[in-house]
N, C-alpha and C positions, 0 to 999 in steps of 0.2 A: 593680029590683035596687040591693040602696043601694049607695052611694056607696062605704065601706066593702069592698063585693066587691066591686064595677067597682074597686079601685085592687087588691085580690086578684089581682084574672083580670087586670091590668095588669100588674101586677108577675111574675105567672108566665108571663104573654106574653113576658115582656119578658125571665125568667128561662131561657126558654124558647127563647127566640134566641140568647141569650145563650150556652147551651149551643151548641146546633149552632154558633155560627160560633167557639165556643170550640174542636170537635169539631172542624170544616170544619179551621179555622189548623191544629190538630194533625195533623190528619191530613196538614197540608198542605207542613209543617212536617215531619214523619216518612217525605214522596216526595222529598222536598228533601233532608235529612241520607243518604235512602238514591240517592240518585241522587247528591248532594256525596260522597257515601266511593265509591258505582261509580267515579265519574269519578276521584276520588282513587288508587284500587290502580291504575287503570288506567297516571293519570300515572307509580305510584310504580313497576307494571313497564317500562310505556317506558322510564322513568332505569338502572335496574336493569339493560335490557337494555343501555342506550346504557354505560351506566359496563362495563359487561362488557366491551364491543366496544372504550370507547375502553383500558381495560385491557390487551386481549389485546391488540392495534394498538401499546399503548408496550411493554407485553413485545416485541410482534415485531423494532419498529422499537428498543430496546436491545440486543437479541438478535443484530440484523446487524449492527450498528455497533458489539457487544464484535466479533463473528468479523472484519468488513471491519478495525478494531486488532486482533487478531492474524493475521491477515493481513499485514497492514502491518507490524507488529514480525517477525515470521517470519522475512520477504521478504529488511528492513533488513539484521537478521541471522545470513540468509545471505550479503546485499550483503559485510556486513563481514567475515565470514570468508573467503571470495570473496579479497576485497582483499586481504587479511592473509596467503594465504597467496602472490599475486604479487607483495607486500611482501617475503615473507620469500625467495619466488623471487632476486627482484633482489639482495636482500642478500648472499645464496649466492655469485651473479655476480660481484658489486660483490669479496668476496673468496676468491676463484676465486686458489689460486696460478697462480707465471706460468706454470708447463708447461701447465696446464690449461686455462686462457686460451686462451693460440697454439693449441690445441688442438683450442678450441671455436668459436675467431676462423677456424683455417685450414678450419675446415668448411661454417661460414653463407659463408664469400668465395669455394670452390669451387662449395659451390650457386648461389649469385648471380653472380660474375666470370666472365667467359667466357679463355678460355685467348689470349694475346696481344694483350693489350689495352693501348693506350698511355696510360697513367695522366697528369693531370697532377694529381690533386690529392687526398689522402686525406681523409678523419675521422678521428677512434678519440675513445677515449673519453679523458675526461683523467686520465694518471696512466698512461697502456695505451703509452704511446708504443713504449717498447724493445720490447715485446708483439708491437707492431704491424709494426715491423721484420722480427722475425722472421718474423711470417706473407707478409708483402710479402717477402719472399727469397723463401720456399719457391715463392711466385706465381709468381716472377718479372717483380715490379712493379716499377718504381723512381718514384715518388714522394712529394713533400714532406706531413711528417704535418703538421695541423692536429689540433690535442686542440679537445675542445670535450665543454661539460656535459651535451647534455642524448643523449651516445648511453652505455646499459649496457655493452653488450659489441658487437662485430665492429665494422664499417669499412662508409663512404660512399666508393664509388671516383668520382669525376671523372673522365671522360678525352674522348676529343676525341669521340667518337661519343655519349656522353651520359653518364647517371650510372645508378649500379650501389648499392642497397642492401644488405651485407652485414652488415648487422647485428641484431644478436637482439632490436632494438627490432621490427624494421618486420615480422620473423618473429612477433612475438607478441602487435603489434596484428593481425595478419590472422588469426591461430590464436587471440583469447583467445573470439573467440563461442563459439568448437565447445569448447575449452578450459573455460569458464565453466556449460554446459551439462552439461558431463563432471560438473565440481566437485557443480552443483546437483542433478543425482544422486545422487550418493554422501554430500553432506549431511543429502538425503532422507532416503538409505538408514540414518543413523546413525539 
Protein backbone atom coordinates (compact mmCIF):
# COMPACT_ATOMS: atom_id res chain seq x y z
CA UNK A 1 0.00 0.00 0.00
CA UNK A 2 1.23 3.27 -0.88
CA UNK A 3 1.50 6.17 1.34
CA UNK A 4 -1.33 8.00 -0.33
CA UNK A 5 -3.59 5.00 -0.04
CA UNK A 6 -2.64 4.65 3.60
CA UNK A 7 -3.41 8.33 4.20
CA UNK A 8 -6.65 7.89 2.31
CA UNK A 9 -7.53 4.85 4.42
CA UNK A 10 -6.71 6.77 7.62
CA UNK A 11 -8.78 9.69 6.38
CA UNK A 12 -11.67 7.40 5.61
CA UNK A 13 -11.33 5.69 8.99
CA UNK A 14 -11.15 9.05 10.72
CA UNK A 15 -14.13 10.32 8.71
CA UNK A 16 -16.04 7.17 9.59
CA UNK A 17 -15.14 7.57 13.28
CA UNK A 18 -16.07 11.26 13.15
CA UNK A 19 -19.36 10.38 11.45
CA UNK A 20 -20.04 7.70 14.07
CA UNK A 21 -19.18 10.13 16.87
CA UNK A 22 -21.34 12.86 15.26
CA UNK A 23 -24.21 10.37 14.80
CA UNK A 24 -23.88 9.18 18.40
CA UNK A 25 -23.67 12.78 19.57
CA UNK A 26 -26.72 13.73 17.45
CA UNK A 27 -28.64 10.75 18.87
CA UNK A 28 -27.59 11.68 22.39
CA UNK A 29 -28.57 15.32 21.79
CA UNK A 30 -31.94 14.22 20.41
CA UNK A 31 -32.48 11.99 23.47
CA UNK A 32 -31.52 14.84 25.81
CA UNK A 33 -33.83 17.24 23.93
CA UNK A 34 -36.75 14.75 24.16
CA UNK A 35 -36.11 14.17 27.85
CA UNK A 36 -35.75 17.91 28.46
CA UNK A 37 -38.99 18.56 26.51
CA UNK A 38 -40.79 15.88 28.57
CA UNK A 39 -39.49 17.33 31.85
CA UNK A 40 -40.43 20.82 30.67
CA UNK A 41 -43.97 19.69 29.76
CA UNK A 42 -44.33 17.98 33.14
CA UNK A 43 -43.11 21.09 34.95
CA UNK A 44 -45.44 23.28 32.88
CA UNK A 45 -48.37 20.97 33.69
CA UNK A 46 -47.45 21.02 37.39
CA UNK A 47 -47.15 24.81 37.31
CA UNK A 48 -50.48 25.14 35.49
CA UNK A 49 -52.16 22.96 38.14
CA UNK A 50 -50.46 24.91 40.95
CA UNK A 51 -51.52 28.22 39.36
CA UNK A 52 -55.08 26.97 38.92
CA UNK A 53 -55.22 25.80 42.54
CA UNK A 54 -53.74 29.09 43.77
CA UNK A 55 -56.22 31.04 41.64
CA UNK A 56 -59.16 28.97 42.91
CA UNK A 57 -57.95 29.40 46.50
CA UNK A 58 -57.49 33.15 46.04
CA UNK A 59 -60.97 33.41 44.53
CA UNK A 60 -62.44 31.40 47.42
CA UNK A 61 -60.64 33.57 49.98
CA UNK A 62 -61.74 36.76 48.22
CA UNK A 63 -65.31 35.48 48.02
CA UNK A 64 -65.31 34.54 51.71
CA UNK A 65 -63.87 37.91 52.69
CA UNK A 66 -66.43 39.71 50.56
CA UNK A 67 -69.25 37.64 52.01
CA UNK A 68 -67.98 38.29 55.54
CA UNK A 69 -67.64 42.02 54.84
CA UNK A 70 -71.16 42.01 53.42
CA UNK A 71 -72.52 40.25 56.50
CA UNK A 72 -70.71 42.67 58.80
CA UNK A 73 -72.03 45.63 56.84
CA UNK A 74 -75.55 44.17 56.94
CA UNK A 75 -75.32 43.58 60.71
CA UNK A 76 -74.00 47.12 61.21
CA UNK A 77 -76.83 48.53 59.11
CA UNK A 78 -79.38 46.55 61.13
CA UNK A 79 -77.75 47.73 64.38
CA UNK A 80 -77.91 51.36 63.19
CA UNK A 81 -81.54 50.97 62.18
CA UNK A 82 -82.48 49.42 65.52
CA UNK A 83 -80.52 52.03 67.46
CA UNK A 84 -82.34 54.65 65.37
CA UNK A 85 -85.70 53.14 66.31
CA UNK A 86 -84.81 53.31 70.00
CA UNK A 87 -83.50 56.87 69.62
CA UNK A 88 -86.78 57.89 67.96
CA UNK A 89 -88.66 56.17 70.78
CA UNK A 90 -86.64 58.06 73.42
CA UNK A 91 -87.34 61.33 71.61
CA UNK A 92 -91.05 60.52 71.39
CA UNK A 93 -91.18 59.74 75.12
CA UNK A 94 -89.31 62.93 76.03
CA UNK A 95 -91.75 64.91 73.90
CA UNK A 96 -94.91 63.42 75.42
CA UNK A 97 -97.55 65.88 76.50
CA UNK A 98 -97.94 66.28 80.25
CA UNK A 99 -101.11 64.13 80.53
CA UNK A 100 -99.62 61.36 78.39
CA UNK A 101 -96.44 61.40 80.46
CA UNK A 102 -98.42 61.22 83.72
CA UNK A 103 -100.43 58.25 82.40
CA UNK A 104 -97.27 56.40 81.34
CA UNK A 105 -95.39 57.14 84.57
CA UNK A 106 -98.41 56.14 86.66
CA UNK A 107 -98.58 52.75 84.90
CA UNK A 108 -94.85 52.20 85.41
CA UNK A 109 -95.10 53.14 89.12
CA UNK A 110 -98.18 50.94 89.70
CA UNK A 111 -96.25 47.97 88.30
CA UNK A 112 -93.01 48.52 90.23
CA UNK A 113 -93.89 50.29 93.50
CA UNK A 114 -95.95 48.43 96.10
CA UNK A 115 -98.86 50.19 97.82
CA UNK A 116 -98.37 51.99 101.11
CA UNK A 117 -94.64 52.54 100.96
CA UNK A 118 -92.87 55.21 102.93
CA UNK A 119 -90.74 57.00 100.40
CA UNK A 120 -87.70 58.97 101.45
CA UNK A 121 -86.74 60.35 98.05
CA UNK A 122 -87.90 60.13 94.44
CA UNK A 123 -85.69 60.62 91.40
CA UNK A 124 -87.43 61.93 88.28
CA UNK A 125 -86.32 63.03 84.81
CA UNK A 126 -85.16 66.61 84.49
CA UNK A 127 -88.07 68.88 83.56
CA UNK A 128 -90.76 66.41 84.72
CA UNK A 129 -91.09 67.39 88.40
CA UNK A 130 -94.67 68.65 88.04
CA UNK A 131 -95.80 65.45 86.27
CA UNK A 132 -93.98 63.31 88.86
CA UNK A 133 -95.79 65.15 91.67
CA UNK A 134 -99.12 64.26 89.98
CA UNK A 135 -98.09 60.59 89.78
CA UNK A 136 -96.99 60.55 93.42
CA UNK A 137 -100.29 62.13 94.45
CA UNK A 138 -102.23 59.39 92.59
CA UNK A 139 -100.14 56.74 94.37
CA UNK A 140 -100.47 58.46 97.77
CA UNK A 141 -96.72 58.89 98.11
CA UNK A 142 -95.25 61.92 99.82
CA UNK A 143 -91.54 62.46 99.21
CA UNK A 144 -89.11 65.03 97.92
CA UNK A 145 -88.30 64.89 94.21
CA UNK A 146 -84.77 65.11 92.83
CA UNK A 147 -84.32 65.84 89.15
CA UNK A 148 -81.78 63.69 87.32
CA UNK A 149 -80.63 63.76 83.71
CA UNK A 150 -80.16 60.02 83.24
CA UNK A 151 -83.86 59.06 83.24
CA UNK A 152 -86.11 59.14 80.19
CA UNK A 153 -89.43 58.63 81.94
CA UNK A 154 -90.86 57.29 85.17
CA UNK A 155 -89.14 57.48 88.53
CA UNK A 156 -86.93 55.73 91.03
CA UNK A 157 -88.49 55.61 94.51
CA UNK A 158 -86.22 55.26 97.54
CA UNK A 159 -87.98 53.92 100.63
CA UNK A 160 -87.01 52.69 104.07
CA UNK A 161 -87.38 49.14 102.71
CA UNK A 162 -85.38 49.56 99.52
CA UNK A 163 -85.34 51.10 96.07
CA UNK A 164 -88.12 50.65 93.52
CA UNK A 165 -87.16 51.42 89.96
CA UNK A 166 -90.32 52.47 88.16
CA UNK A 167 -88.47 53.99 85.23
CA UNK A 168 -88.94 53.37 81.56
CA UNK A 169 -85.15 53.08 81.41
CA UNK A 170 -85.18 49.93 83.59
CA UNK A 171 -88.05 48.41 81.66
CA UNK A 172 -86.28 49.08 78.35
CA UNK A 173 -82.97 47.68 79.58
CA UNK A 174 -84.77 44.48 80.62
CA UNK A 175 -86.85 44.22 77.45
CA UNK A 176 -84.39 45.57 74.88
CA UNK A 177 -82.75 42.23 74.00
CA UNK A 178 -86.13 40.67 73.17
CA UNK A 179 -87.28 43.80 71.37
CA UNK A 180 -84.06 43.87 69.35
CA UNK A 181 -84.59 40.28 68.25
CA UNK A 182 -88.11 41.13 67.11
CA UNK A 183 -86.84 44.24 65.33
CA UNK A 184 -84.00 42.23 63.69
CA UNK A 185 -86.56 39.76 62.40
CA UNK A 186 -88.66 42.62 61.05
CA UNK A 187 -85.61 44.19 59.38
CA UNK A 188 -84.62 40.86 57.81
CA UNK A 189 -88.18 40.33 56.56
CA UNK A 190 -88.03 43.64 54.63
